[in-house]
C-alpha positions, 0 to 999 in steps of 0.5 A: 290679131282679133282679141278673144271676146265673149260673143262672135258679134263682139269679135266681129265688131272689134275687127271692123273697128280695128280694120276701120271698116264699115259694115257695108265694106265688110258686107262686100268682102264676106258677101253677106248682105249689109242689112243682114249684116247689121242685124246679125251685129246688133243681135236682131237675127241669129247667126246661121252656119253659112253667115258664120263660114263668111264671117271667119273667111272674110276676117281670114281665121281658121274656119273653126275659130269661133266654133266654141262660141258658136255653141254659146250662140245656138243656145245662150244667145238665141233659141236652139233650132235643128236647122242650124245645129244639124249643119254645125255638128256635121261640120264640127265632125269633119273638121275633128271638133268632138269637143264642140259635138259634145257641148251641143249633145249635153245640152240637146239630150236634156230633152229626148225629143233631140235623140231621133235627129242625133241618131240620124246625124250619126248614121250619116257620119258613120256611112261618110266614115267619121267614126270618131264623131258617130260614136260620140253620137251614138254613145250619147243618144244610147245613155238617153234611151237606155231604158227605152228598149228600142231598136234605135238603142240596139242600132246604136250598140251595134254601130258602136260594136263596129266601131270598136272592133280593131286589133285589141282582141280584149277590146274586141271581145268586150264590145262583142259581149256587150253587143249580143245582148241587143242583137235580137232587138235589131231588125232581121237585115241588121242582125244578118250583118250583126251575126256575120261580124260576131262570128269574125270576132269570135272565129279571130279569138279562136272561140270555136264553139261560139263561132260555129253556133253563130254560123248556124243562127246566121244560116237559120235566119238567112234561110227563113228570110230567103224562103219567105222572099221567094214564097211571097215573091216580094220585092227586097225594095220594099224592105230593109236589105242587109249588106249583102245579098241573102245567098251570102249569108247562107254561104258565109255561114258554111264557109265559116263552119268549114274554116272551123272544122279546118281548125280542128284538123277534121278536113272531111267535114270541112270538104262537106261544107265546101260542097254546100257553099259551091251548091247554086241549085237552089239559087232563085234570084240570079241578079248581078250581085247574086252572081258576084257572090257565087262566083266568089264562093265557087272560087273559094270552094275550088281553091279550098277543096285543093287545100283540104286535100293538101292539109290531109297530107296529100302532097301530090296535090300541092302542085296543082294548088300552087298553080291554082293559087298563083293567080289569085292574088288576094288569096296568096297569103292565106294560102302560103300560111297553110302550105307552111302549117301542112309542110311543118305537119308532114316533113315536106320542103317548101323552099320553092313555094317561099322562093316563088312567092317571097313578095308576099310574105310581109303583112298587108291587108288584102282586097277581095271582091267583097272588100278587104279581109276581115282585119281581125282574121288576117291579123291572127292569120298573119301571126300564126304565119310567122310561128309556122315560118319560124318552125320551118326554118328552125327544122331546116336549121336556117338562120332567120328562125329567131326573126320570125319568132320575135315578129310573131311574139311581137304581132301576138302581144299586139293583138293579145293572142295568148296561145301563140305568144306562148308558142313563141316563148316556148320555141325560143327558150327551146333553141335560145342558146343558138340566138345571138345577143341582139335577139336575146336583148329584143326578146327580153324587151318583148317579154316585158311587153308580154308581161304588161298584159298581166295574163297569169299564163304569160307571168308563169311562162316568163317568170325565170327570165 
């Protein structure tokens, strides 16, 4: 065992004494030049990160064993240099040592000159998916620049918004409200991506008017940028690019507006928007990425044209729609949800559909050409699907109805979807006399969870329980 001492040098000296090793012997074991090692031990040379890694490995210790002491090494025992601190921050992030990152950041941000460098590290960590460490850096850089009104501050807030998004809809809404204040300070490319994510958040929260307004803003900005690029014949390599081709944001605006019309059962308007996101007459730049985008929206347009006819009550289109989506594995879950909603609305029997696609009923996140479905939207969609399935089974007097009501209630409580939770409560209460004892007990437990949300309507709906 190596005794806990005040510096890395003390620990190394103690180790050499304990193992009865010379500097030359340890130099051979660690791969550090013996002269360099001697200077390190005697405090004549700062310990670099590669030295720390070699020393720790040669002593047979976990890689981060001396990390807390290394923070002191960088600030108290030698002048801080970015050459040592940057790799230390990155490696601390990779090893999950957020405590060490916090210690470094708190000392560095006493001088604002380090803010750009810390932001650059945060951007790298964000791209690598090390979001916890990136979040810590973004928050600290934001705090240090909160009075600067800079694009870097806006970018920090955009990244924090992205990191905050998850299954907790209350947290998502708070994050969206904070980020919106910084949206217009971003570069136009980042604005497009920021608006896209905001549209998804507000759509998943059923704030249709807000989502529609943002979708229109996205259309306006993307169209201006697309026309300017076409008229000036500028190359995209000369300026910052958004995550997707510009045509994606134009099409996506129409897609989301069609979906909002769908939510209002305005399928005539929804079909008009479908014609807009399947129109290719205005496309000028037909590169590989644009072709992929066009192909995906063409596919969505074909499927949604059939879907909106089904949802309008045209049962004769149902078979064609089912055959079309049967080959689209990534779209099956959402399609089943919409078929069930139509079946409940018009009194159709769709047992054959449920039997055919039984494997797609359990929740999972489905991949598309553009990555995973937005997690917020698919979680909400799954919760609503369970309600529709429960309603369908109740209408057809099946035994599984309470299981799906309870699953939906549990899912709604997790994502804080009040309207669906209330629908589940009302549905269960209406038929609770048919429920078994086990289902009643589970229902009571879920009601307690719902009440913990401190939502006034939940209390009133369940006050008699």
